[in-house]
py3Dmol code that shows the C-alpha trace and the ligand (Angstrom):
import py3Dmol

protein = """\
ATOM      1  CA  UNK A   1      -2.566  -1.299 -18.908  1.00  0.00           C
ATOM      2  CA  UNK A   2      -0.539  -1.524 -15.730  1.00  0.00           C
ATOM      3  CA  UNK A   3      -0.829  -4.883 -14.015  1.00  0.00           C
ATOM      4  CA  UNK A   4      -1.226  -4.456 -10.246  1.00  0.00           C
ATOM      5  CA  UNK A   5      -0.882  -6.931  -7.407  1.00  0.00           C
ATOM      6  CA  UNK A   6      -2.287  -5.519  -4.164  1.00  0.00           C
ATOM      7  CA  UNK A   7      -1.116  -6.860  -0.798  1.00  0.00           C
ATOM      8  CA  UNK A   8      -3.337  -6.415   2.257  1.00  0.00           C
ATOM      9  CA  UNK A   9      -3.631  -7.544   5.874  1.00  0.00           C
ATOM     10  CA  UNK A  10      -7.035  -6.279   6.928  1.00  0.00           C
ATOM     11  CA  UNK A  11     -10.336  -4.977   5.647  1.00  0.00           C
ATOM     12  CA  UNK A  12      -9.020  -3.744   2.333  1.00  0.00           C
ATOM     13  CA  UNK A  13     -11.121  -0.599   1.960  1.00  0.00           C
ATOM     14  CA  UNK A  14      -8.371   1.031  -0.095  1.00  0.00           C
ATOM     15  CA  UNK A  15      -8.200  -2.109  -2.237  1.00  0.00           C
ATOM     16  CA  UNK A  16     -11.936  -1.918  -2.839  1.00  0.00           C
ATOM     17  CA  UNK A  17     -11.710   1.689  -3.993  1.00  0.00           C
ATOM     18  CA  UNK A  18      -9.019   0.689  -6.463  1.00  0.00           C
ATOM     19  CA  UNK A  19     -11.040  -2.277  -7.723  1.00  0.00           C
ATOM     20  CA  UNK A  20     -14.010   0.021  -8.290  1.00  0.00           C
ATOM     21  CA  UNK A  21     -11.840   2.505 -10.186  1.00  0.00           C
ATOM     22  CA  UNK A  22     -10.417  -0.285 -12.342  1.00  0.00           C
ATOM     23  CA  UNK A  23     -13.949  -1.124 -13.529  1.00  0.00           C
ATOM     24  CA  UNK A  24     -13.716   1.983 -15.714  1.00  0.00           C
ATOM     25  CA  UNK A  25     -12.445   0.872 -19.132  1.00  0.00           C
ATOM     26  CA  UNK A  26     -10.596   4.193 -19.436  1.00  0.00           C
ATOM     27  CA  UNK A  27      -8.588   3.638 -16.245  1.00  0.00           C
ATOM     28  CA  UNK A  28      -5.094   2.507 -17.326  1.00  0.00           C
ATOM     29  CA  UNK A  29      -4.518  -0.219 -14.701  1.00  0.00           C
ATOM     30  CA  UNK A  30      -6.008  -3.530 -13.588  1.00  0.00           C
ATOM     31  CA  UNK A  31      -5.676  -5.496 -10.348  1.00  0.00           C
ATOM     32  CA  UNK A  32      -4.550  -8.962 -11.473  1.00  0.00           C
ATOM     33  CA  UNK A  33      -4.311 -10.526  -8.002  1.00  0.00           C
ATOM     34  CA  UNK A  34      -4.749  -9.751  -4.314  1.00  0.00           C
ATOM     35  CA  UNK A  35      -2.410 -11.251  -1.741  1.00  0.00           C
ATOM     36  CA  UNK A  36      -2.217 -11.206   2.047  1.00  0.00           C
ATOM     37  CA  UNK A  37      -0.052 -12.348   4.935  1.00  0.00           C
ATOM     38  CA  UNK A  38      -3.082 -13.952   6.609  1.00  0.00           C
ATOM     39  CA  UNK A  39      -6.693 -14.860   5.934  1.00  0.00           C
ATOM     40  CA  UNK A  40      -7.627 -11.201   5.453  1.00  0.00           C
ATOM     41  CA  UNK A  41     -11.197  -9.924   5.537  1.00  0.00           C
ATOM     42  CA  UNK A  42     -10.396  -7.877   2.432  1.00  0.00           C
ATOM     43  CA  UNK A  43     -10.303 -11.049   0.300  1.00  0.00           C
ATOM     44  CA  UNK A  44     -14.069 -10.593   0.113  1.00  0.00           C
ATOM     45  CA  UNK A  45     -13.529  -7.572  -2.141  1.00  0.00           C
ATOM     46  CA  UNK A  46     -11.338  -9.602  -4.499  1.00  0.00           C
ATOM     47  CA  UNK A  47     -14.075 -12.212  -4.656  1.00  0.00           C
ATOM     48  CA  UNK A  48     -16.745  -9.573  -5.374  1.00  0.00           C
ATOM     49  CA  UNK A  49     -14.739  -8.425  -8.389  1.00  0.00           C
ATOM     50  CA  UNK A  50     -13.695 -11.914  -9.541  1.00  0.00           C
ATOM     51  CA  UNK A  51     -10.003 -11.228  -8.866  1.00  0.00           C
ATOM     52  CA  UNK A  52      -7.766 -14.153  -7.855  1.00  0.00           C
ATOM     53  CA  UNK A  53      -6.425 -14.085  -4.321  1.00  0.00           C
ATOM     54  CA  UNK A  54      -3.492 -15.764  -2.607  1.00  0.00           C
ATOM     55  CA  UNK A  55      -2.365 -15.997   0.984  1.00  0.00           C
ATOM     56  CA  UNK A  56       1.187 -16.417   2.254  1.00  0.00           C
ATOM     57  CA  UNK A  57       0.546 -16.741   6.007  1.00  0.00           C
ATOM     58  CA  UNK A  58       3.396 -15.108   7.892  1.00  0.00           C
ATOM     59  CA  UNK A  59       2.984 -17.418  10.879  1.00  0.00           C
ATOM     60  CA  UNK A  60       3.426 -20.534   8.713  1.00  0.00           C
ATOM     61  CA  UNK A  61       7.087 -19.730   8.007  1.00  0.00           C
ATOM     62  CA  UNK A  62      10.111 -20.099  10.296  1.00  0.00           C
ATOM     63  CA  UNK A  63      11.485 -16.631   9.482  1.00  0.00           C
ATOM     64  CA  UNK A  64      10.631 -13.344   7.756  1.00  0.00           C
ATOM     65  CA  UNK A  65      13.131 -14.278   5.050  1.00  0.00           C
ATOM     66  CA  UNK A  66      11.456 -17.637   4.371  1.00  0.00           C
ATOM     67  CA  UNK A  67       8.076 -15.895   4.215  1.00  0.00           C
ATOM     68  CA  UNK A  68       9.532 -13.359   1.798  1.00  0.00           C
ATOM     69  CA  UNK A  69      10.900 -16.058  -0.498  1.00  0.00           C
ATOM     70  CA  UNK A  70       7.433 -17.577  -0.869  1.00  0.00           C
ATOM     71  CA  UNK A  71       5.874 -14.142  -1.346  1.00  0.00           C
ATOM     72  CA  UNK A  72       8.333 -13.560  -4.190  1.00  0.00           C
ATOM     73  CA  UNK A  73       7.295 -16.820  -5.858  1.00  0.00           C
ATOM     74  CA  UNK A  74       3.635 -15.811  -5.638  1.00  0.00           C
ATOM     75  CA  UNK A  75       4.287 -12.302  -6.929  1.00  0.00           C
ATOM     76  CA  UNK A  76       6.310 -13.489  -9.924  1.00  0.00           C
ATOM     77  CA  UNK A  77       3.534 -15.688 -11.210  1.00  0.00           C
ATOM     78  CA  UNK A  78       1.251 -12.654 -11.698  1.00  0.00           C
ATOM     79  CA  UNK A  79       3.929 -10.667 -13.529  1.00  0.00           C
ATOM     80  CA  UNK A  80       2.824  -7.337 -12.069  1.00  0.00           C
ATOM     81  CA  UNK A  81       4.130  -3.991 -13.250  1.00  0.00           C
ATOM     82  CA  UNK A  82       3.533  -2.615  -9.765  1.00  0.00           C
ATOM     83  CA  UNK A  83       3.072  -4.180  -6.331  1.00  0.00           C
ATOM     84  CA  UNK A  84       0.897  -2.084  -4.019  1.00  0.00           C
ATOM     85  CA  UNK A  85       1.034  -2.518  -0.252  1.00  0.00           C
ATOM     86  CA  UNK A  86      -2.357  -1.276   0.772  1.00  0.00           C
ATOM     87  CA  UNK A  87      -2.660  -2.061   4.443  1.00  0.00           C
ATOM     88  CA  UNK A  88      -0.056  -4.853   4.518  1.00  0.00           C
ATOM     89  CA  UNK A  89       1.042  -4.709   8.161  1.00  0.00           C
ATOM     90  CA  UNK A  90       4.380  -6.483   7.752  1.00  0.00           C
ATOM     91  CA  UNK A  91       7.880  -5.308   7.119  1.00  0.00           C
ATOM     92  CA  UNK A  92       9.140  -6.910   3.944  1.00  0.00           C
ATOM     93  CA  UNK A  93      12.498  -8.678   4.054  1.00  0.00           C
ATOM     94  CA  UNK A  94      15.305  -7.197   1.945  1.00  0.00           C
ATOM     95  CA  UNK A  95      15.014  -9.984  -0.639  1.00  0.00           C
ATOM     96  CA  UNK A  96      11.523  -8.773  -1.603  1.00  0.00           C
ATOM     97  CA  UNK A  97      12.389  -5.067  -1.485  1.00  0.00           C
ATOM     98  CA  UNK A  98      15.528  -5.577  -3.563  1.00  0.00           C
ATOM     99  CA  UNK A  99      13.593  -7.520  -6.207  1.00  0.00           C
ATOM    100  CA  UNK A 100      10.701  -5.065  -6.553  1.00  0.00           C
ATOM    101  CA  UNK A 101      11.786  -1.588  -5.481  1.00  0.00           C
ATOM    102  CA  UNK A 102      11.046   0.961  -6.903  1.00  0.00           C
ATOM    103  CA  UNK A 103       8.050  -0.855  -8.440  1.00  0.00           C
ATOM    104  CA  UNK A 104       6.571  -1.471  -4.995  1.00  0.00           C
ATOM    105  CA  UNK A 105       4.500   1.256  -3.359  1.00  0.00           C
ATOM    106  CA  UNK A 106       3.009   1.665   0.093  1.00  0.00           C
ATOM    107  CA  UNK A 107       0.122   3.780   1.330  1.00  0.00           C
ATOM    108  CA  UNK A 108       0.577   5.220   4.787  1.00  0.00           C
ATOM    109  CA  UNK A 109      -1.853   7.094   7.054  1.00  0.00           C
ATOM    110  CA  UNK A 110       0.502   9.973   7.946  1.00  0.00           C
ATOM    111  CA  UNK A 111       2.430  12.761   6.275  1.00  0.00           C
ATOM    112  CA  UNK A 112       5.792  10.998   6.026  1.00  0.00           C
ATOM    113  CA  UNK A 113       8.457  11.308   7.293  1.00  0.00           C
ATOM    114  CA  UNK A 114       6.199  12.132  10.241  1.00  0.00           C
ATOM    115  CA  UNK A 115       4.881   9.098  12.137  1.00  0.00           C
ATOM    116  CA  UNK A 116       6.313   6.080  10.317  1.00  0.00           C
ATOM    117  CA  UNK A 117       5.468   2.586  11.510  1.00  0.00           C
ATOM    118  CA  UNK A 118       2.449   0.493  12.327  1.00  0.00           C
ATOM    119  CA  UNK A 119       0.652   2.994  14.619  1.00  0.00           C
ATOM    120  CA  UNK A 120       0.809   6.191  12.608  1.00  0.00           C
ATOM    121  CA  UNK A 121      -2.674   7.467  13.458  1.00  0.00           C
ATOM    122  CA  UNK A 122      -2.384   6.707  17.170  1.00  0.00           C
ATOM    123  CA  UNK A 123       1.084   8.265  17.275  1.00  0.00           C
ATOM    124  CA  UNK A 124      -0.125  11.472  15.598  1.00  0.00           C
ATOM    125  CA  UNK A 125      -2.942  11.817  18.121  1.00  0.00           C
ATOM    126  CA  UNK A 126      -0.598  11.130  21.022  1.00  0.00           C
ATOM    127  CA  UNK A 127       1.798  13.806  19.742  1.00  0.00           C
ATOM    128  CA  UNK A 128      -1.008  16.371  19.844  1.00  0.00           C
ATOM    129  CA  UNK A 129      -0.420  17.652  16.293  1.00  0.00           C
ATOM    130  CA  UNK A 130      -3.126  19.745  14.634  1.00  0.00           C
ATOM    131  CA  UNK A 131      -2.668  18.055  11.282  1.00  0.00           C
ATOM    132  CA  UNK A 132      -1.400  14.738  10.032  1.00  0.00           C
ATOM    133  CA  UNK A 133      -1.931  13.305   6.556  1.00  0.00           C
ATOM    134  CA  UNK A 134      -1.628  10.507   4.067  1.00  0.00           C
ATOM    135  CA  UNK A 135       1.264   9.446   1.850  1.00  0.00           C
ATOM    136  CA  UNK A 136       2.072   7.148  -1.049  1.00  0.00           C
ATOM    137  CA  UNK A 137       5.727   6.146  -1.090  1.00  0.00           C
ATOM    138  CA  UNK A 138       8.152   3.830  -2.812  1.00  0.00           C
ATOM    139  CA  UNK A 139       9.095   0.971  -0.490  1.00  0.00           C
ATOM    140  CA  UNK A 140      12.770   0.781   0.371  1.00  0.00           C
ATOM    141  CA  UNK A 141      14.626  -1.249   2.988  1.00  0.00           C
ATOM    142  CA  UNK A 142      13.657   1.129   5.795  1.00  0.00           C
ATOM    143  CA  UNK A 143      10.398   1.594   7.679  1.00  0.00           C
ATOM    144  CA  UNK A 144       8.259   3.978   5.613  1.00  0.00           C
ATOM    145  CA  UNK A 145      11.428   5.784   4.542  1.00  0.00           C
ATOM    146  CA  UNK A 146      11.246   5.560   0.742  1.00  0.00           C
ATOM    147  CA  UNK A 147      10.699   8.428  -1.707  1.00  0.00           C
ATOM    148  CA  UNK A 148       7.317  10.155  -1.405  1.00  0.00           C
ATOM    149  CA  UNK A 149       5.242  10.053  -4.606  1.00  0.00           C
ATOM    150  CA  UNK A 150       2.154  11.838  -3.265  1.00  0.00           C
ATOM    151  CA  UNK A 151       0.963  13.203   0.053  1.00  0.00           C
ATOM    152  CA  UNK A 152      -1.693  15.438   1.478  1.00  0.00           C
ATOM    153  CA  UNK A 153      -2.486  16.985   4.837  1.00  0.00           C
ATOM    154  CA  UNK A 154      -5.512  15.948   6.920  1.00  0.00           C
ATOM    155  CA  UNK A 155      -6.526  18.073   9.933  1.00  0.00           C
ATOM    156  CA  UNK A 156      -6.850  16.541  13.385  1.00  0.00           C
ATOM    157  CA  UNK A 157     -10.176  17.730  14.802  1.00  0.00           C
ATOM    158  CA  UNK A 158     -11.067  18.331  18.452  1.00  0.00           C
ATOM    159  CA  UNK A 159     -12.364  15.149  20.034  1.00  0.00           C
ATOM    160  CA  UNK A 160     -10.856  12.892  17.355  1.00  0.00           C
ATOM    161  CA  UNK A 161     -10.295   9.284  18.306  1.00  0.00           C
ATOM    162  CA  UNK A 162      -7.765   7.195  16.371  1.00  0.00           C
ATOM    163  CA  UNK A 163     -10.628   5.393  14.638  1.00  0.00           C
ATOM    164  CA  UNK A 164     -12.378   8.608  13.642  1.00  0.00           C
ATOM    165  CA  UNK A 165      -9.210  10.239  12.394  1.00  0.00           C
ATOM    166  CA  UNK A 166      -8.232   7.111  10.453  1.00  0.00           C
ATOM    167  CA  UNK A 167     -11.637   7.041   8.749  1.00  0.00           C
ATOM    168  CA  UNK A 168     -11.020  10.618   7.549  1.00  0.00           C
ATOM    169  CA  UNK A 169      -7.498   9.806   6.371  1.00  0.00           C
ATOM    170  CA  UNK A 170      -8.445   6.724   4.375  1.00  0.00           C
ATOM    171  CA  UNK A 171     -10.465   8.493   1.653  1.00  0.00           C
ATOM    172  CA  UNK A 172      -7.471  10.784   1.103  1.00  0.00           C
ATOM    173  CA  UNK A 173      -5.159   7.756   0.882  1.00  0.00           C
ATOM    174  CA  UNK A 174      -7.476   6.167  -1.676  1.00  0.00           C
ATOM    175  CA  UNK A 175      -7.543   9.252  -3.829  1.00  0.00           C
ATOM    176  CA  UNK A 176      -3.756   9.620  -3.674  1.00  0.00           C
ATOM    177  CA  UNK A 177      -3.201   5.938  -4.473  1.00  0.00           C
ATOM    178  CA  UNK A 178      -5.548   5.920  -7.449  1.00  0.00           C
ATOM    179  CA  UNK A 179      -4.140   9.175  -8.782  1.00  0.00           C
ATOM    180  CA  UNK A 180      -0.557   7.921  -8.370  1.00  0.00           C
ATOM    181  CA  UNK A 181      -1.311   4.689 -10.248  1.00  0.00           C
ATOM    182  CA  UNK A 182      -2.975   6.703 -13.010  1.00  0.00           C
ATOM    183  CA  UNK A 183      -0.045   9.142 -13.280  1.00  0.00           C
ATOM    184  CA  UNK A 184       2.460   6.285 -13.402  1.00  0.00           C
ATOM    185  CA  UNK A 185       0.448   4.477 -16.051  1.00  0.00           C
ATOM    186  CA  UNK A 186       0.221   7.530 -18.289  1.00  0.00           C
ATOM    187  CA  UNK A 187       3.887   8.435 -17.809  1.00  0.00           C
ATOM    188  CA  UNK A 188       3.017  11.713 -16.109  1.00  0.00           C
ATOM    189  CA  UNK A 189       4.915  10.446 -13.076  1.00  0.00           C
ATOM    190  CA  UNK A 190       8.105   8.417 -13.182  1.00  0.00           C
ATOM    191  CA  UNK A 191       9.416   6.112 -10.492  1.00  0.00           C
ATOM    192  CA  UNK A 192      12.784   7.166  -9.067  1.00  0.00           C
ATOM    193  CA  UNK A 193      15.721   5.054 -10.163  1.00  0.00           C
ATOM    194  CA  UNK A 194      17.657   3.422  -7.298  1.00  0.00           C
ATOM    195  CA  UNK A 195      20.380   6.085  -7.756  1.00  0.00           C
ATOM    196  CA  UNK A 196      17.795   8.837  -7.204  1.00  0.00           C
ATOM    197  CA  UNK A 197      16.466   7.249  -4.020  1.00  0.00           C
ATOM    198  CA  UNK A 198      17.856   8.629  -0.771  1.00  0.00           C
TER     199      UNK A 198
END
"""
ligand_1 = """\
18
GAR
C -4.577 2.072 5.623
O -4.794 3.280 6.297
C -3.103 1.892 5.338
O -2.450 3.054 4.974
C -2.616 1.407 6.661
O -3.579 0.461 7.022
C -4.854 0.878 6.540
C -5.512 -0.263 5.823
O -6.861 -0.006 5.606
N -1.303 0.878 6.535
C -0.340 1.097 7.443
O -0.524 1.704 8.476
C 1.010 0.502 7.095
N 2.020 0.969 7.985
P -7.751 -0.912 4.637
O -7.383 -2.366 4.917
O -9.148 -0.608 5.014
O -7.422 -0.509 3.214
"""
view = py3Dmol.view(width=600, height=400)
view.addModel(protein, "pdb")
view.setStyle({"model": 0}, {"cartoon": {"style": "trace"}})
view.addModel(ligand_1, "xyz")
view.setStyle({"model": 1}, {"stick": {}})
view.zoomTo()
view.show()
């Protein structure tokens, strides 16, 4: 059983999908804790499933590095095999990345390396592309620049708003995330060693 800690910032719909999947006794992973950088709405999902939650409020710390140090303390106590950033809208300081990479994954609502950053869906629409996508990557020190573990295209439809497009991307993200966790747990997929990372 892979032990997962999931970090969120918002509604946590991807987290919820994972929690539902983990209800299946056959699924080879369990969420052991949910963390956030604020009082996230998605904590409600953790509560629904009886999963412990912790908050390390970004604004309560004098620097990103100080925030990261406390996040590390919180993460260590759950002894996760994998840390999943599922809607965490913060760049992690190097101290956290260096401790956890490559065992720290991020879901992203674009077909990386296209449209990295916090506004991937809006940026894809603004660029006028006919397709964007969803990706699951290993977190490295860059912004959405780590090795891609899974990705899939999602078409942009006429009349799409950012909200509408994002709602079509999210189910793809969920499927990719769950499948990636499953493949890692069964050994079908292997995380890149630091030497293999670009
Ligand atoms: C997801 O689409 C996730 O990929 C994105 O935020 C959304 C969170 O949704 N993350 C990023 O854009 C990170 N750069 P959720 O809270 O409903 O799961």
